DRENKOLMI-659962 format. One line per field, with one value per atom (N, C-alpha, C): residue in three letters; x, y, z; atom name. Coordinates in Angstrom, 3 decimals. Layout:
N
residu <- [Ala ...]
east <- [X ...]
north <- [Y ...]
up <- [Z ...]
atome <- [CA ...]
This chain:
275
residu <- [Met Met Met Asp Asp Asp Asn Asn Asn His His His Asn Asn Asn Leu Leu Leu Asn Asn Asn Ile Ile Ile Ser Ser Ser Phe Phe Phe Ile Ile Ile Gly Gly Gly Gly Gly Gly Gly Gly Gly Asn Asn Asn Met Met Met Ala Ala Ala Gln Gln Gln Ala Ala Ala Ile Ile Ile Ile Ile Ile Gly Gly Gly Gly Gly Gly Leu Leu Leu Val Val Val Arg Arg Arg Ala Ala Ala Gly Gly Gly His His His Asn Asn Asn Pro Pro Pro Gln Gln Gln Arg Arg Arg Leu Leu Leu Ser Ser Ser Met Met Met Ser Ser Ser Asp Asp Asp Pro Pro Pro Asp Asp Asp Pro Pro Pro Ala Ala Ala Gln Gln Gln Arg Arg Arg Asp Asp Asp Asn Asn Asn Val Val Val His His His Ala Ala Ala Ile Ile Ile His His His Ser Ser Ser Asp Asp Asp Ile Ile Ile Gln Gln Gln Val Val Val Thr Thr Thr Asp Asp Asp Asn Asn Asn Asn Asn Asn Ala Ala Ala Ala Ala Ala Met Met Met Leu Leu Leu Asp Asp Asp Ala Ala Ala Ala Ala Ala Asp Asp Asp Leu Leu Leu Ile Ile Ile Val Val Val Leu Leu Leu Ala Ala Ala Val Val Val Lys Lys Lys Pro Pro Pro Gln Gln Gln Ile Ile Ile Met Met Met Ala Ala Ala Thr Thr Thr Val Val Val Ile Ile Ile Gly Gly Gly Ala Ala Ala Leu Leu Leu Pro Pro Pro Ala Ala Ala Thr Thr Thr Ala Ala Ala Ala Ala Ala Arg Arg Arg Asp Asp Asp Ser Ser Ser Cys Cys Cys Val Val Val Phe Phe Phe Leu Leu Leu Ser Ser Ser Ile Ile Ile Ala Ala Ala Ala Ala Ala Gly Gly Gly Ile Ile Ile Thr Thr Thr Leu Leu Leu Asp Asp Asp Ser Ser Ser Leu Leu Leu Gln Gln Gln Ala Ala Ala Trp Trp Trp Leu Leu Leu Asn Asn Asn Pro Pro Pro Ala Ala Ala Gln Gln Gln Ala Ala Ala Ile Ile Ile Val Val Val Arg Arg Arg Ala Ala Ala Met Met Met Pro Pro Pro Asn Asn Asn Gln Gln Gln Pro Pro Pro Ala Ala Ala Leu Leu Leu Val Val Val Gly Gly Gly Ala Ala Ala Gly Gly Gly Ile Ile Ile Ser Ser Ser Val Val Val Leu Leu Leu Thr Thr Thr Ala Ala Ala Met Met Met Pro Pro Pro Thr Thr Thr Thr Thr Thr Thr Thr Thr Glu Glu Glu Glu Glu Glu Gln Gln Gln Lys Lys Lys Gly Gly Gly Trp Trp Trp Ala Ala Ala Gln Gln Gln Tyr Tyr Tyr Val Val Val Ala Ala Ala Ala Ala Ala Ala Ala Ala Met Met Met Gly Gly Gly Glu Glu Glu Val Val Val Ala Ala Ala Trp Trp Trp Ile Ile Ile Asp Asp Asp Asp Asp Asp Glu Glu Glu Ala Ala Ala Leu Leu Leu Leu Leu Leu Asp Asp Asp Ala Ala Ala Val Val Val Thr Thr Thr Ala Ala Ala Val Val Val Ser Ser Ser Gly Gly Gly Ser Ser Ser Gly Gly Gly Pro Pro Pro Ala Ala Ala Tyr Tyr Tyr Phe Phe Phe Tyr Tyr Tyr Leu Leu Leu Phe Phe Phe Met Met Met Glu Glu Glu Ile Ile Ile Leu Leu Leu Ala Ala Ala Ala Ala Ala Cys Cys Cys Gly Gly Gly Arg Arg Arg Glu Glu Glu Met Met Met Gly Gly Gly Leu Leu Leu Pro Pro Pro Ala Ala Ala Glu Glu Glu Leu Leu Leu Ala Ala Ala Thr Thr Thr Arg Arg Arg Leu Leu Leu Ala Ala Ala Arg Arg Arg Gln Gln Gln Thr Thr Thr Gly Gly Gly Phe Phe Phe Gly Gly Gly Ala Ala Ala Gly Gly Gly Arg Arg Arg Ile Ile Ile Ala Ala Ala Asp Asp Asp Glu Glu Glu Ser Ser Ser Glu Glu Glu Leu Leu Leu Glu Glu Glu Leu Leu Leu Lys Lys Lys Ala Ala Ala Leu Leu Leu Arg Arg Arg Ser Ser Ser Arg Arg Arg Val Val Val Thr Thr Thr Ser Ser Ser Lys Lys Lys Gly Gly Gly Gly Gly Gly Thr Thr Thr Thr Thr Thr Ala Ala Ala Ala Ala Ala Ala Ala Ala Leu Leu Leu Asp Asp Asp Ile Ile Ile Leu Leu Leu Glu Glu Glu Gln Gln Gln Ser Ser Ser Glu Glu Glu Phe Phe Phe Arg Arg Arg Ala Ala Ala Ile Ile Ile Val Val Val Glu Glu Glu Arg Arg Arg Ala Ala Ala Leu Leu Leu Arg Arg Arg Ala Ala Ala Ala Ala Ala Arg Arg Arg Asp Asp Asp Arg Arg Arg Ser Ser Ser Val Val Val Glu Glu Glu Leu Leu Leu Gly Gly Gly Lys Lys Lys Asn Asn Asn Asn Asn Asn]
east <- [89.956 88.369 88.124 87.355 86.131 85.577 86.338 86.602 85.280 84.255 83.256 81.967 82.548 82.474 83.119 84.119 84.523 83.833 84.188 83.042 84.501 83.602 84.526 83.779 84.110 83.392 84.491 83.637 83.641 83.669 84.470 84.731 84.421 83.287 82.799 82.214 81.448 80.646 79.950 81.431 81.205 81.124 81.237 81.307 81.635 83.221 84.374 83.473 83.503 83.185 82.009 80.934 79.508 80.074 80.461 81.540 81.882 82.984 83.631 82.452 81.062 80.165 79.435 79.202 78.194 78.906 80.259 81.272 81.279 81.307 81.316 80.258 79.426 77.821 77.779 77.886 78.084 79.123 79.989 80.608 80.176 79.286 78.916 79.089 80.156 79.808 78.720 78.190 77.480 77.181 76.208 75.813 75.715 75.370 75.605 76.656 77.599 78.906 80.039 78.936 79.330 77.971 79.535 79.224 79.561 79.159 79.545 78.831 79.567 79.627 79.877 79.165 79.251 78.432 78.963 77.972 76.974 77.210 76.080 74.963 73.280 72.850 72.255 71.990 71.938 73.033 74.498 75.000 74.700 74.296 73.646 72.496 71.451 70.285 70.550 71.638 71.686 72.355 73.064 73.544 72.898 71.543 71.342 69.768 69.539 67.791 68.679 69.848 70.740 71.028 71.499 71.577 71.063 69.936 69.160 69.743 70.554 71.250 72.588 73.137 74.173 73.519 75.033 74.411 75.062 74.897 74.885 75.028 75.783 75.588 76.412 76.043 76.985 77.915 78.327 79.383 80.496 81.361 82.528 82.962 83.210 83.850 82.605 81.523 80.763 80.389 81.092 81.141 82.283 84.001 84.805 85.272 85.173 85.156 85.230 84.163 84.441 84.907 85.480 85.476 86.983 87.134 88.456 89.276 88.705 89.047 88.177 89.035 88.324 88.828 88.542 88.108 88.286 89.505 89.662 89.244 88.043 87.305 86.884 87.517 87.497 88.255 88.150 89.172 90.593 91.144 92.473 92.802 91.903 92.028 91.513 90.527 90.210 90.749 91.511 91.995 92.515 93.770 94.254 92.595 91.735 91.216 89.978 89.426 88.582 89.402 90.857 91.379 91.576 91.968 92.236 91.302 89.913 88.378 88.036 88.663 88.950 88.592 88.709 89.031 90.266 91.292 93.021 92.712 91.179 90.788 90.038 89.402 88.184 88.667 89.322 90.350 90.811 90.734 91.169 92.638 93.768 94.840 94.633 94.328 94.091 93.325 92.986 92.180 93.201 92.887 93.604 92.945 93.902 93.270 93.795 92.597 92.590 92.759 93.981 93.276 93.010 92.182 92.291 92.072 92.424 92.744 94.189 93.914 95.416 96.013 97.490 98.503 98.887 97.780 98.396 99.343 100.956 101.309 101.310 102.050 101.705 102.110 103.157 104.078 103.464 102.331 101.360 99.650 99.572 98.714 98.988 100.149 101.094 100.945 101.333 101.715 100.152 99.026 98.272 97.142 97.516 97.132 97.805 98.603 99.786 100.883 101.459 103.526 102.937 102.215 101.964 101.030 100.517 98.971 99.317 98.377 98.450 97.671 98.057 98.040 98.103 97.391 97.666 97.097 97.725 97.387 97.244 95.827 95.988 95.519 96.221 95.916 94.742 93.252 92.191 92.075 91.285 91.384 89.299 89.325 87.641 87.030 87.795 86.527 86.166 87.033 86.603 85.238 84.520 82.677 82.059 82.497 82.080 82.531 83.609 84.312 84.934 85.629 86.474 87.975 87.716 89.111 90.670 91.838 92.997 93.578 93.659 93.830 95.550 96.889 98.177 97.952 98.556 98.205 99.651 100.416 101.328 101.127 101.641 101.525 102.505 102.227 103.301 103.818 104.744 105.563 105.160 104.373 103.438 102.273 102.177 100.983 101.102 100.570 100.473 100.013 99.909 99.582 98.464 98.387 96.395 96.074 96.036 95.719 95.623 96.801 97.073 96.535 95.699 94.591 93.120 93.157 91.592 92.105 92.715 93.049 92.988 93.438 92.992 91.737 91.267 90.037 89.324 89.483 88.256 88.893 90.100 90.561 89.724 89.287 89.445 87.536 86.751 85.375 85.614 86.738 86.701 87.004 88.204 88.591 89.921 90.832 92.283 92.869 94.063 94.849 96.321 96.978 98.576 98.924 100.478 101.251 102.466 103.582 104.030 104.599 106.245 107.147 107.453 107.533 108.415 107.439 106.730 105.528 105.813 107.034 107.159 106.699 107.037 106.142 104.625 104.053 102.296 101.994 103.549 103.117 102.922 104.003 103.949 102.860 102.267 101.193 99.516 99.954 99.057 98.776 100.151 100.069 99.506 99.809 99.359 97.851 97.666 96.512 95.484 96.000 95.218 94.674 95.403 94.863 94.213 94.571 94.609 93.831 92.338 91.241 90.940 91.272 90.764 91.527 92.728 93.427 93.166 91.662 91.196 90.275 89.115 88.217 88.913 89.670 89.749 90.484 90.856 91.251 89.949 89.113 87.615 87.536 87.626 86.689 86.744 87.912 88.719 88.471 88.334 87.778 86.610 85.647 84.250 84.142 84.541 85.181 85.073 86.017 87.047 85.405 84.963 83.997 83.114 82.541 81.649 82.200 83.174 83.608 83.051 84.038 83.840 82.771 81.052 79.945 79.261 80.028 78.929 78.337 76.987 76.182 76.591 76.415 77.260 76.969 75.604 75.370 76.661 76.350 77.146 78.219 78.972 80.807 80.832 80.034 80.325 80.208 79.154 79.396 80.147 81.158 82.110 83.037 82.885 85.081 84.641 83.281 83.371 83.136 82.404 82.900 84.338 85.160 86.114 87.270 86.694 87.757 87.635 86.187 85.951 86.635 86.059 86.933 87.974 88.837 90.694 90.716 90.251 90.850 89.952 89.406 89.220 89.604 90.152 91.245 92.678 92.837 93.839 94.136 93.059 93.117 92.934 92.105 92.068 93.256 93.808 94.664 96.195 96.839 97.896 99.263 98.801 100.280 100.146 101.366 101.951 100.928 100.969 100.331 101.303 102.321 102.871 102.312 102.166 101.759 100.688 98.975 97.910 97.986 98.800 98.778 99.285 100.294 100.404 99.785 98.515 97.737 96.701 96.319 95.781 95.455 97.384 98.118 98.653 98.086 98.066 99.267 100.331 102.026 100.866 100.734 100.583 98.989 98.333 96.678 96.134 95.111 94.614 95.016 95.181 95.876 97.510 97.464 99.570 99.773 98.627 98.407 98.440 97.413 97.030 98.492 99.015 99.780 100.888 101.421 102.400 102.354 101.200 100.806 101.557 100.479 100.939 102.487 103.402 104.783 105.296 105.016 105.868 105.272 104.124 103.745 104.110 105.345 106.083 104.757 103.978 102.512 103.461 104.299 105.006 105.339 105.913 106.869 106.050 104.698 103.543 103.132 103.341 101.982 103.624 104.207 105.506 105.800 105.397 105.881 103.890 103.315 102.441 102.332 102.725 102.745 103.811 104.469 105.498 105.593 104.150 103.777 102.994 102.316 101.425 101.725 103.012 103.598 104.448 105.112 105.305 104.409 103.407 102.583 101.903 101.918 101.570 102.286 103.842 105.336 104.867 104.412 104.137 103.363 102.007 101.044 100.799 101.960 102.524 103.147 103.985 105.404 103.722 102.608 102.327 101.174 101.213 100.443 100.987]
north <- [91.488 91.527 90.402 89.712 88.818 88.761 88.494 88.653 88.511 87.812 87.912 88.997 90.152 91.117 92.468 92.441 93.060 93.927 95.433 96.130 96.121 95.564 95.608 95.791 96.913 97.884 97.467 97.626 97.093 97.785 98.306 99.816 98.611 98.729 98.429 96.866 96.612 95.601 94.281 94.360 93.009 91.366 90.707 89.045 88.854 89.401 89.064 89.410 90.837 91.649 90.376 90.413 89.369 87.710 87.350 86.082 86.417 87.111 87.464 87.747 88.487 88.774 87.567 86.717 85.334 84.808 84.846 83.727 83.773 85.091 86.205 85.688 85.946 85.628 84.499 83.515 82.261 81.274 82.122 81.741 82.265 83.008 83.763 84.956 85.625 87.487 88.142 88.731 89.672 90.753 90.318 90.949 92.585 93.176 94.478 95.455 94.466 95.243 95.265 94.844 93.996 95.838 96.337 97.660 97.506 98.262 98.003 99.127 100.317 100.873 100.272 100.847 100.760 101.774 102.523 103.468 102.640 101.511 101.077 100.531 101.315 100.950 98.810 98.553 96.705 96.412 96.524 95.962 96.343 97.181 97.404 96.497 96.301 96.033 94.403 94.088 92.499 92.208 93.046 92.408 92.920 93.692 94.568 93.189 92.679 92.044 90.159 89.714 88.932 88.787 89.656 90.240 92.105 91.605 92.899 93.661 93.236 93.978 94.807 94.196 95.086 96.327 97.136 99.026 99.186 99.411 99.573 101.319 101.862 103.112 103.640 104.533 104.726 105.716 106.261 106.995 106.198 106.240 105.446 105.997 107.063 107.901 107.653 107.645 107.506 106.365 105.646 104.125 104.184 104.336 104.087 104.739 105.484 105.950 104.979 104.062 102.898 101.382 101.622 100.062 100.552 98.391 98.102 97.553 97.093 96.272 96.985 97.267 98.136 96.669 96.537 95.700 96.478 97.010 97.436 95.900 96.247 95.259 96.211 96.954 97.423 97.809 97.891 97.257 97.859 97.332 97.957 99.622 99.408 100.889 101.778 101.958 102.688 102.832 101.697 102.073 103.113 103.858 104.975 106.524 106.703 107.217 107.155 105.620 105.499 106.319 105.678 106.606 107.188 108.185 109.408 110.264 109.768 110.628 110.711 109.957 108.981 109.811 110.901 112.055 111.336 112.196 112.109 110.607 111.856 111.138 110.078 109.729 108.941 107.566 106.821 105.952 105.691 105.108 105.349 104.664 104.828 104.732 103.227 102.847 101.252 100.360 101.040 100.229 99.565 98.510 97.961 97.849 98.153 98.061 96.768 95.819 94.676 95.096 94.856 94.844 93.648 93.475 92.373 92.465 93.786 94.262 93.746 92.488 92.322 93.128 93.256 94.002 95.228 95.317 96.709 96.262 96.977 96.753 97.044 96.720 97.725 98.851 99.509 100.676 101.057 101.063 101.505 102.021 101.238 101.551 102.302 102.272 103.302 104.407 104.372 106.173 106.637 105.731 106.389 106.781 105.716 106.150 106.618 106.442 107.236 105.723 106.549 105.641 105.097 104.808 104.743 103.422 103.608 102.794 101.836 100.779 99.067 98.609 97.673 97.343 96.075 95.319 94.060 93.869 93.177 92.753 90.969 90.747 89.416 89.229 88.008 87.161 86.439 86.259 85.316 85.046 84.123 83.288 82.855 82.752 82.301 81.419 80.490 79.438 79.812 81.159 81.940 82.277 82.290 82.656 81.479 80.482 79.576 78.921 80.124 79.510 78.274 77.723 77.005 77.588 78.576 79.519 79.231 79.524 80.155 81.472 82.228 83.232 83.271 84.135 83.960 85.665 85.855 87.406 87.545 89.185 89.614 90.730 91.704 92.807 93.441 94.788 96.050 95.015 95.878 95.950 96.618 97.846 98.400 97.692 96.469 95.482 95.053 95.148 94.642 92.696 92.032 90.217 90.305 91.528 91.086 91.220 92.809 93.300 92.074 91.358 90.243 89.326 89.085 88.167 88.439 89.240 90.058 89.584 89.870 89.651 88.440 87.271 85.965 85.647 86.194 85.757 86.009 87.086 87.664 86.697 86.361 86.202 84.330 84.562 83.062 82.617 83.538 82.969 83.055 83.069 82.472 81.142 80.648 79.256 79.221 78.662 78.573 79.660 80.158 81.217 80.565 81.472 81.132 82.875 82.484 83.987 83.550 84.922 84.876 86.269 86.308 87.760 88.275 87.973 88.586 88.740 89.864 90.588 90.331 89.773 89.740 88.341 87.674 86.120 86.134 87.188 86.738 86.982 87.236 86.996 85.661 84.909 83.582 83.080 83.574 82.804 83.300 84.691 84.643 84.031 83.774 82.269 81.688 80.957 79.492 79.474 80.244 79.885 80.828 82.385 83.652 82.855 82.709 82.618 81.088 80.331 78.368 78.197 78.747 78.609 78.103 78.633 79.000 77.622 77.283 76.452 75.173 74.678 73.608 73.738 75.314 75.045 74.709 75.177 75.011 73.292 72.954 71.429 70.600 71.150 70.173 70.387 71.464 71.949 71.264 71.005 69.859 68.822 68.044 66.868 66.512 67.329 67.420 67.854 68.519 68.497 67.091 66.702 65.591 64.187 64.855 63.220 63.516 64.318 64.934 64.160 64.260 64.255 62.654 61.965 60.575 59.666 60.816 60.010 59.989 61.324 61.004 62.174 61.683 62.735 64.720 65.209 66.682 66.646 66.559 66.963 65.528 64.929 63.483 63.808 64.354 64.781 66.077 67.186 67.337 67.286 66.459 65.736 65.020 64.394 63.246 64.835 65.567 66.145 67.569 67.855 68.510 67.610 66.412 65.984 64.770 65.025 63.909 65.219 66.646 67.269 67.465 67.974 67.863 66.760 65.781 64.319 63.915 64.432 64.849 65.512 66.717 68.142 67.200 66.939 66.662 65.641 64.461 63.377 64.205 64.974 65.829 66.468 67.039 67.762 66.857 65.989 65.101 63.950 63.788 62.634 63.637 62.167 62.812 62.350 61.392 61.439 62.682 62.696 63.457 63.829 64.304 64.625 63.217 63.040 62.555 60.983 60.501 58.995 59.169 59.906 59.756 59.489 60.408 60.123 58.934 58.667 56.995 56.178 56.134 54.865 54.967 55.927 55.851 54.982 55.405 54.712 53.765 52.549 51.177 51.103 50.159 50.413 49.260 49.996 49.544 49.603 50.343 51.179 51.938 52.481 53.569 54.956 54.964 56.626 56.642 55.034 55.707 56.079 55.806 55.599 56.769 57.560 59.231 60.230 59.978 60.533 60.545 59.494 59.399 60.270 60.480 62.112 63.310 63.508 64.208 64.527 63.380 64.182 64.375 63.607 63.775 65.269 65.786 66.747 68.052 67.780 68.582 69.140 69.042 69.534 70.418 69.570 70.239 71.371 71.211 72.440 73.741 73.315 74.466 74.879 73.835 74.547 75.542 75.380 76.067 77.856 77.697 79.005 79.667 78.809 79.347 80.449 79.689 80.389 81.199 81.286 82.381 83.510 83.768 84.593 85.059 84.332 84.863 86.003 85.423 85.583 86.847 86.738 88.191 89.445 89.028 89.921 90.398 89.746 90.139 91.185 90.743 92.315 93.146 92.771 94.426 95.170 94.807 95.366 96.339 95.245 95.434 96.907 97.396 98.412 99.739 99.254 100.216 100.536 100.028 100.982 101.296]
up <- [132.386 132.167 131.335 131.733 130.566 129.522 128.980 127.551 126.587 126.864 127.052 127.133 127.893 128.481 127.211 126.620 125.720 124.913 125.021 123.951 122.381 121.647 120.109 119.411 118.260 118.204 116.240 114.977 114.174 113.112 112.184 111.011 109.986 109.866 108.227 108.531 108.285 108.187 107.074 106.562 104.841 105.478 104.695 104.773 106.341 105.927 106.948 108.401 108.421 109.569 110.253 109.699 110.301 110.453 109.818 109.714 111.836 111.745 112.894 114.210 113.899 115.043 115.119 114.246 114.180 114.938 115.210 115.832 117.205 116.962 119.066 119.322 118.936 119.759 119.514 119.179 119.131 120.043 120.355 121.340 123.144 122.607 124.323 124.823 123.400 123.567 124.131 124.736 125.536 123.952 122.727 121.973 122.404 123.559 123.782 123.892 124.226 123.996 122.140 121.247 119.772 119.363 118.829 117.794 116.296 115.423 113.687 112.658 112.530 111.477 110.141 109.146 107.795 107.396 105.605 105.064 104.609 104.526 103.881 104.227 104.559 104.871 104.756 103.786 103.578 104.525 104.683 105.632 106.936 107.624 109.232 109.343 108.065 108.374 108.206 107.579 107.588 109.188 109.677 110.806 112.330 111.932 113.208 112.815 111.377 111.425 112.110 112.298 112.581 113.813 114.331 116.122 116.469 116.629 117.124 118.096 119.193 120.244 120.005 118.844 118.131 117.972 118.398 117.975 116.930 115.661 114.107 113.950 113.214 112.485 111.906 110.713 109.589 110.169 111.382 112.042 112.814 112.383 112.358 113.978 114.014 115.401 116.293 115.969 117.380 118.793 118.050 118.822 119.810 119.465 119.378 120.914 121.817 122.822 124.001 123.899 124.659 124.222 123.507 122.587 123.299 123.338 123.663 122.906 121.717 120.968 119.231 118.515 116.958 115.414 115.056 114.585 113.191 112.572 111.398 109.739 109.635 108.143 106.995 106.615 105.458 104.253 103.178 102.361 101.852 102.277 101.812 100.896 100.033 98.791 99.717 100.894 101.123 103.142 103.566 104.849 105.452 104.412 104.719 105.293 104.197 104.001 105.736 105.329 106.816 108.571 107.938 109.713 109.927 109.157 108.411 108.680 108.805 108.856 110.671 111.070 112.859 113.433 114.167 115.726 116.476 116.470 116.690 118.162 118.695 119.961 120.538 119.633 119.507 120.092 119.776 120.280 122.311 122.922 124.480 124.132 125.198 124.968 125.033 125.825 126.230 125.110 124.181 122.478 121.812 121.489 120.532 119.026 117.797 116.871 115.971 115.536 114.846 113.332 112.887 111.331 110.708 109.740 109.425 107.248 106.551 105.521 104.644 103.769 103.347 102.758 102.947 102.313 103.038 104.191 104.644 106.158 105.827 106.985 108.007 109.423 110.622 110.869 109.874 110.065 109.326 108.376 107.353 109.040 109.235 110.332 111.165 111.549 113.303 111.869 111.064 110.844 110.398 110.245 109.973 111.290 112.540 113.932 114.507 115.198 116.385 116.503 116.609 117.292 118.335 119.220 120.379 120.118 119.711 119.112 119.350 120.108 119.964 118.615 118.235 116.738 116.542 115.994 115.177 114.387 113.124 112.183 111.855 111.457 110.979 109.558 109.114 107.581 107.816 108.340 107.834 106.668 106.038 104.936 104.455 103.898 103.374 103.830 104.647 105.578 106.970 107.010 108.169 108.317 106.865 106.928 107.202 107.699 108.774 109.477 110.111 111.242 111.536 109.957 110.117 109.513 109.240 108.649 109.648 109.755 110.254 109.798 110.853 110.989 111.461 110.806 111.473 111.917 112.921 113.538 114.026 113.953 114.421 114.530 115.601 116.725 116.933 117.066 116.581 118.300 118.417 120.165 121.178 120.911 121.515 122.309 121.833 121.998 123.513 123.821 125.560 125.310 126.121 126.132 126.288 127.108 127.391 126.079 125.240 124.337 123.060 123.182 122.443 122.585 123.825 124.614 123.528 123.523 123.231 121.265 121.180 119.443 119.206 120.169 120.378 119.766 120.953 121.237 119.845 119.519 118.234 117.313 116.964 115.993 116.069 117.330 117.735 116.471 116.942 116.137 114.859 114.047 112.060 112.670 113.540 113.423 113.960 113.993 114.109 114.275 115.298 115.198 115.939 114.843 115.325 115.162 115.907 115.681 115.466 114.625 113.982 114.247 114.666 115.217 114.055 112.726 111.943 110.802 110.616 109.633 108.603 108.253 105.992 105.871 107.104 106.860 106.268 107.174 106.494 104.511 104.418 102.590 102.073 102.283 102.958 103.130 104.292 104.802 104.054 103.266 102.409 101.289 100.595 99.815 99.955 101.212 101.257 101.684 102.602 103.520 102.649 102.667 102.389 100.642 100.081 98.285 98.465 99.548 99.263 99.218 100.129 99.524 97.350 96.688 95.701 94.912 95.233 94.580 94.659 96.264 96.374 95.747 95.402 94.375 92.931 92.335 91.198 91.067 92.152 91.798 91.934 92.871 92.508 91.632 90.980 89.554 88.812 88.667 87.967 87.817 89.232 89.516 88.731 88.790 88.703 86.478 86.583 85.485 84.233 84.833 84.508 84.740 85.685 85.952 85.283 84.674 83.406 82.331 81.852 80.501 80.975 82.004 82.421 82.374 81.806 81.831 82.979 84.012 85.607 85.764 85.803 85.499 86.495 86.108 86.556 87.323 88.261 89.736 90.922 90.273 91.140 91.080 89.411 90.038 90.754 90.296 91.711 93.497 93.462 94.854 95.581 94.245 94.810 95.211 93.976 94.184 95.534 96.205 97.347 98.385 98.051 99.646 99.426 98.364 98.574 99.399 98.745 99.055 100.499 101.218 102.680 103.370 102.589 103.803 103.688 103.229 102.720 103.817 103.949 105.250 106.544 106.561 107.879 108.402 107.519 107.555 108.074 107.581 107.642 108.868 109.286 110.188 111.456 111.493 112.605 113.196 111.712 112.225 113.078 112.918 113.182 112.775 111.763 110.842 109.695 109.028 108.257 106.799 106.050 104.979 104.176 104.061 102.848 103.359 104.710 104.891 104.818 104.970 104.295 103.107 102.168 100.822 100.578 101.151 101.205 101.115 102.044 102.209 101.722 100.564 99.635 98.598 98.646 96.839 97.091 96.441 96.451 94.686 95.297 94.158 93.440 92.058 90.489 90.718 91.783 91.436 90.525 91.182 90.512 90.618 92.071 92.651 92.044 92.140 91.720 90.541 89.533 87.966 87.845 88.487 88.694 89.174 90.216 90.594 90.078 89.422 88.251 86.863 86.907 85.669 86.200 87.377 87.943 87.979 89.214 88.925 87.512 86.621 85.136 85.058 85.293 84.377 85.333 86.463 87.089 87.732 87.960 89.501 90.650 91.039 92.511 91.918 91.145 90.544 89.633 89.581 89.115 90.045 91.493 92.680 93.420 93.252 93.671 93.268 91.674 90.945 91.225 91.031 92.029 93.083 94.078 95.070 95.393 94.587 94.979 93.827 92.923 92.747 93.055 94.127 95.138 96.054 96.802 97.616 97.263 95.941 95.253 95.388 94.767 94.377 96.048 97.288 97.956 98.775 98.575 98.952 98.363 96.820 95.727 96.322 96.715 97.086 98.484 99.472 100.696 100.329 99.825 99.137 98.859 98.043 97.386 98.136 99.468 100.330 101.653]
atome <- [N CA C N CA C N CA C N CA C N CA C N CA C N CA C N CA C N CA C N CA C N CA C N CA C N CA C N CA C N CA C N CA C N CA C N CA C N CA C N CA C N CA C N CA C N CA C N CA C N CA C N CA C N CA C N CA C N CA C N CA C N CA C N CA C N CA C N CA C N CA C N CA C N CA C N CA C N CA C N CA C N CA C N CA C N CA C N CA C N CA C N CA C N CA C N CA C N CA C N CA C N CA C N CA C N CA C N CA C N CA C N CA C N CA C N CA C N CA C N CA C N CA C N CA C N CA C N CA C N CA C N CA C N CA C N CA C N CA C N CA C N CA C N CA C N CA C N CA C N CA C N CA C N CA C N CA C N CA C N CA C N CA C N CA C N CA C N CA C N CA C N CA C N CA C N CA C N CA C N CA C N CA C N CA C N CA C N CA C N CA C N CA C N CA C N CA C N CA C N CA C N CA C N CA C N CA C N CA C N CA C N CA C N CA C N CA C N CA C N CA C N CA C N CA C N CA C N CA C N CA C N CA C N CA C N CA C N CA C N CA C N CA C N CA C N CA C N CA C N CA C N CA C N CA C N CA C N CA C N CA C N CA C N CA C N CA C N CA C N CA C N CA C N CA C N CA C N CA C N CA C N CA C N CA C N CA C N CA C N CA C N CA C N CA C N CA C N CA C N CA C N CA C N CA C N CA C N CA C N CA C N CA C N CA C N CA C N CA C N CA C N CA C N CA C N CA C N CA C N CA C N CA C N CA C N CA C N CA C N CA C N CA C N CA C N CA C N CA C N CA C N CA C N CA C N CA C N CA C N CA C N CA C N CA C N CA C N CA C N CA C N CA C N CA C N CA C N CA C N CA C N CA C N CA C N CA C N CA C N CA C N CA C N CA C N CA C N CA C N CA C N CA C N CA C N CA C N CA C N CA C N CA C N CA C N CA C N CA C N CA C N CA C N CA C N CA C N CA C N CA C N CA C N CA C N CA C N CA C N CA C N CA C N CA C N CA C N CA C N CA C N CA C N CA C N CA C N CA C N CA C N CA C N CA C N CA C N CA C N CA C N CA C N CA C N CA C N CA C N CA C N CA C N CA C N CA C N CA C N CA C N CA C N CA C N CA C N CA C N CA C N CA C N CA C N CA C N CA C N CA C N CA C N CA C N CA C N CA C N CA C N CA C N CA C N CA C N CA C N CA C N CA C N CA C N CA C N CA C N CA C N CA C N CA C N CA C N CA C N CA C]
């Protein structure tokens, strides 16, 4: 089957679902093969205003019988309720469910759906909203290679895609990339604040922080050099960058970051157990 003609249904029409829909349409997906359900009229109106050919509804079950892939894009705390309200025969046997909800394990999804259901779990991150994210996927053994390919196709609408076999590693993925954008925002926030304290106009300080973060990220993405090598290229012995990095090292910056990421990972594990 041509991926551009897959019947893809979305349960939940929030920001991430809308980002995926937009990415799919830009990639050439047939919008008439897309559908979305959400109880909020504003969410339905947002999608329909941008993509008038997409079917929108407030009835989750109404659009599932023809779906090849169903994206579960609702908040984790209501996932069990939403799935529980679906008719047991709503989805075809060949259909695959793709969950983008944080902390909801494959075992939980399988228990709420059915033992033979093909299921893929994805951990995207916020840059997916502009097509620049990275999503890490893992699947139930019941999922075929073709169905994994469909999930890969949908996730690619958000940016880069990687696969792992060990679902437990998604907790580390959450710590590094799921929560990761906030770490970079905090660092840019600190850069801008320090710039203002040093006398820079507020607008310029913020612009410098944002563009420096963007530019460094782009170089890291496009370069074949290791991150350490890229850092070394900016750091001259006895120079300004070296002076700043020395302070960070003396302040145990690495250890602080390590503790922060472990805390994020441990919280992800805890949330997974609660679900």
